[in-house]
TORPA-4810 file (N, C-alpha, C, O; in nm, 3 decimals):
<nodes>
NODE_1_0.082_-0.118_0.000_0.000_0.000_0.000_0.087_0.125_0.000_0.058_0.222_-0.070_X
NODE_2_0.195_0.123_0.079_0.285_0.239_0.084_0.354_0.259_-0.050_0.378_0.372_-0.092_X
NODE_3_0.386_0.148_-0.117_0.451_0.159_-0.248_0.358_0.223_-0.350_0.401_0.305_-0.431_X
NODE_4_0.231_0.187_-0.345_0.134_0.245_-0.438_0.117_0.394_-0.409_0.116_0.476_-0.501_X
NODE_5_0.104_0.430_-0.281_0.091_0.570_-0.242_0.214_0.650_-0.282_0.204_0.761_-0.334_X
NODE_6_0.332_0.592_-0.257_0.457_0.657_-0.295_0.463_0.674_-0.447_0.507_0.779_-0.495_X
NODE_7_0.419_0.575_-0.521_0.418_0.580_-0.667_0.325_0.689_-0.718_0.360_0.762_-0.811_X
NODE_8_0.206_0.701_-0.658_0.111_0.803_-0.699_0.163_0.943_-0.669_0.148_1.034_-0.750_X
NODE_9_0.225_0.960_-0.552_0.283_1.090_-0.517_0.395_1.125_-0.614_0.406_1.239_-0.659_X
NODE_10_0.478_1.026_-0.647_0.588_1.048_-0.741_0.534_1.090_-0.878_0.585_1.185_-0.938_X
NODE_11_0.431_1.020_-0.927_0.370_1.055_-1.056_0.310_1.195_-1.050_0.325_1.272_-1.144_X
NODE_12_0.242_1.229_-0.941_0.181_1.361_-0.926_0.287_1.470_-0.928_0.271_1.571_-0.996_X
NODE_13_0.395_1.451_-0.854_0.503_1.550_-0.849_0.570_1.562_-0.985_0.600_1.672_-1.030_X
NODE_14_0.594_1.449_-1.049_0.660_1.451_-1.180_0.575_1.524_-1.283_0.626_1.605_-1.360_X
NODE_15_0.445_1.497_-1.284_0.360_1.565_-1.382_0.339_1.712_-1.345_0.322_1.796_-1.433_X
NODE_16_0.340_1.743_-1.216_0.326_1.883_-1.174_0.446_1.964_-1.219_0.431_2.080_-1.257_X
NODE_17_0.564_1.904_-1.214_0.685_1.975_-1.257_0.685_1.999_-1.408_0.742_2.098_-1.455_X
NODE_18_0.622_1.909_-1.484_0.622_1.923_-1.629_0.494_1.987_-1.682_0.484_2.013_-1.802_X
NODE_19_0.399_2.011_-1.596_0.274_2.074_-1.640_0.304_2.218_-1.683_0.380_2.290_-1.617_X
NODE_20_0.245_2.256_-1.791_0.267_2.391_-1.841_0.141_2.472_-1.816_0.029_2.422_-1.826_X
NODE_21_0.162_2.597_-1.783_0.050_2.684_-1.753_0.023_2.773_-1.874_0.115_2.822_-1.940_X
NODE_22_-0.104_2.791_-1.900_-0.148_2.874_-2.011_-0.240_2.983_-1.958_-0.304_2.968_-1.853_X
NODE_23_-0.244_3.092_-2.030_-0.334_3.201_-1.993_-0.377_3.271_-2.120_-0.325_3.243_-2.228_X
NODE_24_-0.472_3.360_-2.106_-0.513_3.439_-2.221_-0.543_3.581_-2.177_-0.569_3.609_-2.060_X
NODE_25_-0.537_3.670_-2.274_-0.572_3.809_-2.252_-0.656_3.855_-2.371_-0.655_3.792_-2.477_X
NODE_26_-0.728_3.962_-2.354_-0.805_4.023_-2.462_-0.747_4.163_-2.482_-0.782_4.256_-2.409_X
NODE_27_-0.660_4.177_-2.580_-0.593_4.306_-2.599_-0.689_4.417_-2.641_-0.665_4.533_-2.610_X
NODE_28_-0.797_4.382_-2.711_-0.896_4.485_-2.744_-0.955_4.544_-2.617_-0.969_4.665_-2.603_X
NODE_29_-0.989_4.457_-2.524_-1.045_4.501_-2.396_-0.942_4.585_-2.320_-0.975_4.690_-2.265_X
NODE_30_-0.818_4.538_-2.317_-0.713_4.609_-2.244_-0.693_4.748_-2.304_-0.694_4.848_-2.232_X
NODE_31_-0.676_4.753_-2.436_-0.649_4.882_-2.501_-0.769_4.976_-2.491_-0.751_5.097_-2.478_X
NODE_32_-0.889_4.921_-2.497_-1.007_5.009_-2.487_-1.022_5.069_-2.348_-1.096_5.166_-2.330_X
NODE_33_-0.951_5.014_-2.252_-0.956_5.067_-2.116_-0.836_5.153_-2.081_-0.813_5.185_-1.965_X
NODE_34_-0.758_5.189_-2.182_-0.643_5.277_-2.162_-0.677_5.411_-2.227_-0.685_5.418_-2.350_X
NODE_35_-0.696_5.516_-2.148_-0.736_5.646_-2.204_-0.638_5.701_-2.309_-0.680_5.761_-2.408_X
NODE_36_-0.511_5.680_-2.289_-0.412_5.730_-2.385_-0.429_5.663_-2.521_-0.407_5.726_-2.624_X
NODE_37_-0.468_5.536_-2.522_-0.490_5.465_-2.647_-0.612_5.522_-2.719_-0.609_5.543_-2.841_X
NODE_38_-0.719_5.547_-2.645_-0.840_5.603_-2.706_-0.811_5.742_-2.763_-0.858_5.775_-2.872_X
NODE_39_-0.735_5.822_-2.689_-0.700_5.956_-2.738_-0.615_5.946_-2.865_-0.634_6.024_-2.959_X
NODE_40_-0.522_5.852_-2.868_-0.438_5.833_-2.987_-0.523_5.788_-3.106_-0.503_5.835_-3.217_X
NODE_41_-0.616_5.696_-3.082_-0.705_5.649_-3.189_-0.789_5.765_-3.243_-0.805_5.780_-3.364_X
NODE_42_-0.842_5.847_-3.153_-0.923_5.962_-3.196_-0.841_6.058_-3.281_-0.889_6.109_-3.382_X
NODE_43_-0.717_6.081_-3.240_-0.630_6.172_-3.315_-0.599_6.114_-3.454_-0.601_6.187_-3.553_X
NODE_44_-0.571_5.984_-3.460_-0.545_5.920_-3.589_-0.668_5.925_-3.679_-0.657_5.950_-3.799_X
NODE_45_-0.785_5.901_-3.621_-0.908_5.907_-3.700_-0.932_6.046_-3.756_-0.972_6.061_-3.871_X
NODE_46_-0.906_6.150_-3.675_-0.925_6.287_-3.721_-0.826_6.322_-3.832_-0.864_6.384_-3.931_X
NODE_47_-0.700_6.281_-3.815_-0.602_6.304_-3.921_-0.644_6.236_-4.050_-0.633_6.294_-4.158_X
NODE_48_-0.691_6.113_-4.038_-0.733_6.037_-4.155_-0.849_6.107_-4.227_-0.848_6.116_-4.350_X
NODE_49_-0.946_6.155_-4.152_-1.060_6.225_-4.210_-1.013_6.353_-4.280_-1.055_6.382_-4.392_X
NODE_50_-0.926_6.429_-4.215_-0.875_6.554_-4.274_-0.799_6.527_-4.404_-0.819_6.596_-4.504_X
NODE_51_-0.712_6.428_-4.400_-0.634_6.396_-4.519_-0.724_6.343_-4.632_-0.701_6.374_-4.749_X
NODE_52_-0.825_6.266_-4.597_-0.917_6.215_-4.698_-0.993_6.328_-4.764_-1.014_6.326_-4.885_X
NODE_53_-1.035_6.428_-4.686_-1.104_6.545_-4.741_-1.012_6.620_-4.838_-1.056_6.664_-4.944_X
NODE_54_-0.886_6.633_-4.800_-0.789_6.703_-4.886_-0.773_6.628_-5.018_-0.768_6.690_-5.125_X
NODE_55_-0.763_6.498_-5.012_-0.748_6.417_-5.133_-0.873_6.425_-5.220_-0.863_6.438_-5.342_X
NODE_56_-0.990_6.418_-5.158_-1.115_6.428_-5.234_-1.126_6.564_-5.303_-1.175_6.572_-5.415_X
NODE_57_-1.082_6.670_-5.237_-1.085_6.803_-5.298_-0.993_6.809_-5.419_-1.027_6.869_-5.521_X
NODE_58_-0.877_6.746_-5.408_-0.783_6.743_-5.521_-0.839_6.660_-5.637_-0.823_6.698_-5.753_X
NODE_59_-0.905_6.548_-5.605_-0.967_6.469_-5.712_-1.081_6.545_-5.778_-1.106_6.528_-5.897_X
NODE_60_-1.151_6.628_-5.702_-1.257_6.711_-5.760_-1.197_6.809_-5.862_-1.258_6.837_-5.965_X
NODE_61_-1.080_6.861_-5.831_-1.011_6.952_-5.925_-0.975_6.877_-6.053_-0.995_6.928_-6.163_X
NODE_62_-0.922_6.754_-6.038_-0.887_6.673_-6.155_-1.012_6.646_-6.238_-1.010_6.657_-6.361_X
NODE_63_-1.121_6.612_-6.171_-1.247_6.585_-6.241_-1.296_6.708_-6.317_-1.341_6.696_-6.431_X
NODE_64_-1.287_6.824_-6.255_-1.330_6.949_-6.321_-1.240_6.979_-6.441_-1.287_7.020_-6.547_X
NODE_65_-1.108_6.956_-6.423_-1.016_6.978_-6.535_-1.054_6.888_-6.653_-1.052_6.931_-6.768_X
NODE_66_-1.088_6.763_-6.623_-1.122_6.668_-6.730_-1.254_6.707_-6.798_-1.264_6.700_-6.920_X
NODE_67_-1.352_6.747_-6.720_-1.482_6.787_-6.777_-1.466_6.912_-6.863_-1.524_6.922_-6.971_X
NODE_68_-1.388_7.008_-6.815_-1.362_7.130_-6.894_-1.291_7.094_-7.025_-1.323_7.146_-7.131_X
NODE_69_-1.195_7.004_-7.014_-1.121_6.958_-7.132_-1.217_6.892_-7.232_-1.209_6.919_-7.352_X
NODE_70_-1.306_6.806_-7.183_-1.400_6.737_-7.271_-1.491_6.835_-7.344_-1.520_6.820_-7.463_X
NODE_71_-1.535_6.936_-7.270_-1.627_7.032_-7.333_-1.556_7.126_-7.430_-1.619_7.177_-7.523_X
NODE_72_-1.427_7.150_-7.411_-1.352_7.243_-7.497_-1.269_7.172_-7.602_-1.208_7.237_-7.687_X
NODE_73_-1.266_7.041_-7.599_-1.177_6.963_-7.685_-1.198_6.995_-7.834_-1.100_7.002_-7.909_X
NODE_74_-1.320_7.012_-7.876_-1.347_7.039_-8.018_-1.289_7.173_-8.064_-1.267_7.194_-8.184_X
NODE_75_-1.266_7.262_-7.970_-1.214_7.395_-8.006_-1.062_7.403_-7.998_-1.003_7.503_-8.040_X
NODE_76_-0.998_7.300_-7.944_-0.853_7.304_-7.920_-0.775_7.247_-8.036_-0.821_7.158_-8.108_X
NODE_77_-0.653_7.300_-8.053_-0.562_7.245_-8.153_-0.499_7.118_-8.097_-0.511_7.088_-7.978_X
NODE_78_-0.432_7.042_-8.185_-0.370_6.916_-8.142_-0.266_6.940_-8.032_-0.257_6.864_-7.936_X
NODE_79_-0.190_7.046_-8.046_-0.089_7.078_-7.944_-0.156_7.114_-7.811_-0.110_7.074_-7.704_X
NODE_80_-0.262_7.189_-7.817_-0.334_7.228_-7.696_-0.398_7.104_-7.629_-0.401_7.093_-7.507_X
NODE_81_-0.449_7.013_-7.712_-0.507_6.888_-7.659_-0.401_6.810_-7.583_-0.425_6.764_-7.472_X
NODE_82_-0.284_6.795_-7.644_-0.173_6.722_-7.578_-0.133_6.790_-7.448_-0.109_6.725_-7.347_X
NODE_83_-0.127_6.923_-7.453_-0.088_6.999_-7.333_-0.190_6.979_-7.221_-0.153_6.953_-7.106_X
NODE_84_-0.319_6.990_-7.253_-0.424_6.975_-7.151_-0.425_6.832_-7.096_-0.440_6.812_-6.975_X
NODE_85_-0.408_6.733_-7.185_-0.404_6.594_-7.139_-0.286_6.571_-7.046_-0.296_6.499_-6.946_X
NODE_86_-0.173_6.632_-7.079_-0.053_6.620_-6.995_-0.077_6.687_-6.859_-0.036_6.635_-6.755_X
NODE_87_-0.143_6.804_-6.860_-0.174_6.873_-6.735_-0.266_6.789_-6.646_-0.245_6.779_-6.525_X
NODE_88_-0.368_6.730_-6.706_-0.463_6.647_-6.631_-0.391_6.523_-6.575_-0.412_6.487_-6.459_X
NODE_89_-0.309_6.461_-6.656_-0.235_6.342_-6.611_-0.138_6.378_-6.499_-0.125_6.303_-6.402_X
NODE_90_-0.071_6.492_-6.511_0.023_6.535_-6.407_-0.050_6.563_-6.276_-0.004_6.526_-6.169_X
NODE_91_-0.164_6.630_-6.286_-0.243_6.660_-6.165_-0.294_6.530_-6.101_-0.293_6.517_-5.979_X
NODE_92_-0.338_6.435_-6.184_-0.385_6.306_-6.133_-0.272_6.231_-6.061_-0.292_6.173_-5.954_X
NODE_93_-0.152_6.233_-6.122_-0.036_6.168_-6.058_-0.002_6.234_-5.925_0.031_6.166_-5.827_X
NODE_94_-0.009_6.367_-5.921_0.025_6.437_-5.797_-0.075_6.405_-5.686_-0.037_6.394_-5.569_X
NODE_95_-0.203_6.388_-5.721_-0.303_6.352_-5.622_-0.278_6.209_-5.573_-0.290_6.181_-5.453_X
NODE_96_-0.244_6.120_-5.665_-0.213_5.981_-5.625_-0.089_5.977_-5.537_-0.082_5.898_-5.442_X
NODE_97_0.009_6.061_-5.568_0.129_6.068_-5.483_0.094_6.120_-5.344_0.147_6.072_-5.244_X
NODE_98_0.006_6.219_-5.340_-0.039_6.272_-5.211_-0.111_6.164_-5.130_-0.088_6.150_-5.010_X
NODE_99_-0.196_6.089_-5.197_-0.269_5.981_-5.131_-0.171_5.876_-5.077_-0.188_5.827_-4.966_X
NODE_100_-0.071_5.844_-5.156_0.031_5.748_-5.113_0.111_5.804_-4.996_0.146_5.732_-4.902_X
NODE_101_0.141_5.934_-5.002_0.217_5.997_-4.893_0.140_5.990_-4.761_0.200_5.969_-4.655_X
NODE_102_0.010_6.008_-4.768_-0.072_6.002_-4.646_-0.103_5.860_-4.602_-0.087_5.825_-4.485_X
NODE_103_-0.147_5.776_-4.697_-0.203_5.646_-4.662_-0.123_5.526_-4.710_-0.167_5.413_-4.692_X
NODE_104_-0.007_5.548_-4.770_0.074_5.438_-4.820_0.132_5.354_-4.707_0.120_5.388_-4.589_X
NODE_105_0.197_5.243_-4.743_0.252_5.152_-4.642_0.351_5.219_-4.546_0.359_5.180_-4.430_X
NODE_106_0.423_5.316_-4.593_0.516_5.390_-4.507_0.473_5.536_-4.498_0.555_5.624_-4.472_X
NODE_107_0.344_5.561_-4.519_0.292_5.697_-4.522_0.282_5.761_-4.386_0.317_5.703_-4.283_X
NODE_108_0.232_5.884_-4.389_0.223_5.963_-4.266_0.128_5.901_-4.164_0.153_5.911_-4.044_X
NODE_109_0.020_5.837_-4.210_-0.072_5.773_-4.116_-0.002_5.657_-4.045_-0.017_5.641_-3.924_X
NODE_110_0.073_5.578_-4.119_0.149_5.468_-4.061_0.251_5.521_-3.959_0.264_5.467_-3.850_X
NODE_111_0.321_5.627_-3.997_0.422_5.684_-3.907_0.358_5.741_-3.781_0.412_5.725_-3.671_X
NODE_112_0.245_5.808_-3.797_0.174_5.863_-3.681_0.126_5.749_-3.590_0.133_5.759_-3.468_X
NODE_113_0.077_5.642_-3.652_0.032_5.526_-3.573_0.150_5.469_-3.494_0.136_5.434_-3.377_X
NODE_114_0.264_5.460_-3.558_0.384_5.410_-3.490_0.420_5.502_-3.373_0.458_5.455_-3.265_X
NODE_115_0.408_5.630_-3.396_0.445_5.729_-3.295_0.347_5.729_-3.177_0.390_5.740_-3.062_X
NODE_116_0.218_5.716_-3.204_0.118_5.730_-3.100_0.075_5.597_-3.036_0.055_5.590_-2.915_X
NODE_117_0.061_5.494_-3.116_0.002_5.368_-3.066_0.108_5.266_-3.025_0.090_5.196_-2.925_X
NODE_118_0.217_5.257_-3.099_0.316_5.153_-3.072_0.372_5.160_-2.930_0.387_5.054_-2.867_X
NODE_119_0.402_5.276_-2.875_0.452_5.278_-2.737_0.352_5.218_-2.637_0.392_5.152_-2.541_X
NODE_120_0.224_5.242_-2.660_0.122_5.186_-2.571_0.116_5.035_-2.587_0.109_4.962_-2.489_X
NODE_121_0.119_4.989_-2.711_0.117_4.845_-2.736_0.243_4.778_-2.679_0.235_4.668_-2.624_X
NODE_122_0.357_4.843_-2.692_0.481_4.788_-2.636_0.472_4.777_-2.484_0.519_4.680_-2.425_X
NODE_123_0.412_4.878_-2.422_0.397_4.876_-2.277_0.305_4.760_-2.235_0.332_4.692_-2.136_X
NODE_124_0.197_4.739_-2.310_0.105_4.627_-2.281_0.178_4.495_-2.297_0.166_4.406_-2.213_X
NODE_125_0.255_4.483_-2.405_0.331_4.359_-2.427_0.430_4.334_-2.314_0.444_4.221_-2.268_X
NODE_126_0.499_4.438_-2.269_0.596_4.424_-2.160_0.528_4.373_-2.033_0.581_4.287_-1.963_X
NODE_127_0.411_4.427_-2.004_0.337_4.382_-1.885_0.294_4.236_-1.902_0.304_4.157_-1.808_X
NODE_128_0.246_4.201_-2.020_0.205_4.062_-2.045_0.325_3.969_-2.028_0.313_3.862_-1.968_X
NODE_129_0.438_4.011_-2.079_0.559_3.930_-2.066_0.598_3.915_-1.919_0.634_3.806_-1.875_X
NODE_130_0.592_4.025_-1.842_0.624_4.018_-1.700_0.530_3.924_-1.626_0.574_3.845_-1.542_X
NODE_131_0.400_3.933_-1.657_0.303_3.844_-1.594_0.332_3.699_-1.631_0.324_3.610_-1.547_X
NODE_132_0.365_3.677_-1.757_0.395_3.542_-1.803_0.516_3.484_-1.731_0.516_3.368_-1.689_X
NODE_133_0.619_3.566_-1.717_0.740_3.517_-1.651_0.720_3.500_-1.502_0.764_3.400_-1.445_X
NODE_134_0.654_3.594_-1.437_0.635_3.583_-1.292_0.532_3.475_-1.258_0.543_3.412_-1.153_X
NODE_135_0.434_3.453_-1.345_0.333_3.350_-1.320_0.373_3.215_-1.375_0.299_3.118_-1.361_X
NODE_136_0.491_3.208_-1.437_0.544_3.083_-1.492_0.451_3.025_-1.599_0.428_2.904_-1.602_X
NODE_137_0.398_3.112_-1.686_0.313_3.066_-1.795_0.399_3.032_-1.915_0.492_3.105_-1.949_X
NODE_138_0.367_2.922_-1.978_0.441_2.883_-2.098_0.392_2.963_-2.219_0.472_3.005_-2.302_X
NODE_139_0.261_2.984_-2.227_0.202_3.054_-2.341_0.089_3.144_-2.292_0.013_3.107_-2.203_X
NODE_140_0.080_3.263_-2.354_-0.034_3.351_-2.330_-0.097_3.379_-2.466_-0.031_3.426_-2.558_X
NODE_141_-0.225_3.350_-2.477_-0.300_3.371_-2.601_-0.374_3.504_-2.596_-0.407_3.555_-2.488_X
NODE_142_-0.400_3.559_-2.714_-0.480_3.681_-2.726_-0.614_3.643_-2.787_-0.619_3.598_-2.902_X
NODE_143_-0.721_3.660_-2.713_-0.853_3.623_-2.763_-0.915_3.731_-2.851_-1.019_3.707_-2.912_X
NODE_144_-0.854_3.848_-2.859_-0.910_3.957_-2.938_-0.909_3.924_-3.087_-1.003_3.958_-3.158_X
NODE_145_-0.807_3.860_-3.133_-0.794_3.831_-3.276_-0.790_3.680_-3.297_-0.703_3.630_-3.369_X
NODE_146_-0.879_3.609_-3.237_-0.873_3.463_-3.242_-0.779_3.418_-3.133_-0.777_3.476_-3.024_X
NODE_147_-0.703_3.315_-3.160_-0.611_3.263_-3.060_-0.467_3.291_-3.103_-0.395_3.200_-3.145_X
NODE_148_-0.427_3.415_-3.094_-0.293_3.457_-3.130_-0.202_3.440_-3.009_-0.238_3.478_-2.898_X
NODE_149_-0.084_3.383_-3.031_0.010_3.366_-2.921_0.085_3.496_-2.902_0.147_3.546_-2.996_X
NODE_150_0.082_3.552_-2.780_0.152_3.676_-2.751_0.286_3.652_-2.684_0.380_3.728_-2.704_X
NODE_151_0.295_3.549_-2.605_0.418_3.521_-2.533_0.440_3.371_-2.529_0.347_3.294_-2.505_X
NODE_152_0.562_3.332_-2.553_0.599_3.192_-2.532_0.730_3.191_-2.455_0.818_3.274_-2.476_X
NODE_153_0.740_3.098_-2.366_0.863_3.082_-2.289_0.970_3.030_-2.384_0.950_2.925_-2.446_X
NODE_154_1.081_3.100_-2.398_1.184_3.058_-2.494_1.236_2.916_-2.470_1.285_2.852_-2.563_X
NODE_155_1.227_2.867_-2.349_1.277_2.731_-2.325_1.191_2.626_-2.395_1.234_2.511_-2.409_X
NODE_156_1.070_2.663_-2.439_0.985_2.569_-2.511_0.990_2.591_-2.662_0.921_2.522_-2.737_X
NODE_157_1.072_2.685_-2.706_1.086_2.713_-2.849_1.178_2.609_-2.911_1.294_2.596_-2.871_X
NODE_158_1.127_2.537_-3.006_1.203_2.430_-3.071_1.247_2.469_-3.212_1.284_2.382_-3.291_X
NODE_159_1.244_2.596_-3.243_1.280_2.642_-3.377_1.423_2.608_-3.413_1.450_2.560_-3.524_X
NODE_160_1.517_2.633_-3.321_1.657_2.602_-3.349_1.678_2.452_-3.368_1.758_2.410_-3.451_X
NODE_161_1.606_2.374_-3.291_1.618_2.228_-3.303_1.570_2.183_-3.441_1.631_2.095_-3.503_X
NODE_162_1.462_2.242_-3.490_1.411_2.210_-3.623_1.514_2.248_-3.729_1.542_2.170_-3.819_X
NODE_163_1.570_2.370_-3.717_1.672_2.414_-3.813_1.792_2.320_-3.811_1.847_2.286_-3.916_X
NODE_164_1.832_2.279_-3.692_1.947_2.190_-3.679_1.919_2.057_-3.747_2.006_2.003_-3.815_X
NODE_165_1.799_2.004_-3.727_1.765_1.876_-3.791_1.754_1.889_-3.943_1.772_1.791_-4.015_X
NODE_166_1.724_2.010_-3.990_1.718_2.035_-4.133_1.857_2.058_-4.192_1.874_2.063_-4.314_X
NODE_167_1.957_2.072_-4.105_2.093_2.092_-4.150_2.139_2.236_-4.149_2.243_2.268_-4.207_X
NODE_168_2.066_2.321_-4.087_2.103_2.463_-4.077_2.145_2.492_-3.935_2.098_2.430_-3.840_X
NODE_169_2.236_2.590_-3.922_2.280_2.630_-3.789_2.241_2.773_-3.763_2.240_2.856_-3.854_X
NODE_170_2.209_2.802_-3.638_2.170_2.937_-3.600_2.295_3.022_-3.585_2.286_3.140_-3.553_X
</nodes>
């Protein structure tokens, strides 16, 4: 009887030592409860609206130029037609460049988002990491965007082992 009890205790201790702890967070909920994040979002939204209005006004100018050109085309010489078409095309390109400058992948909106939102997100990530390490969690999932992994304990990362078995070295 003592051997069985000792065996069960040993199995319990062994599995307790190897048991991994998991947790989850909802980053949407966290961020929505941070006033600085809401203020940053509001500022980004206002900038976006202002820039969109500016772009729409420029496209209205291009549209007016094209309509004027269409109505006057019969009265223009071939050289004047080419000149007007070139002016319209140049104005259209400049508006597209402006749109790219504001909303492109490395545009001003992206840069502003990096400036205003990223520090808050980094701070949230740092806290999640601290909680994970102090609570001895192996993985923390984010329920806001499905089940995204936010933190993993590096001792459980087998990426280097996979690379090594594939014949690559870190």
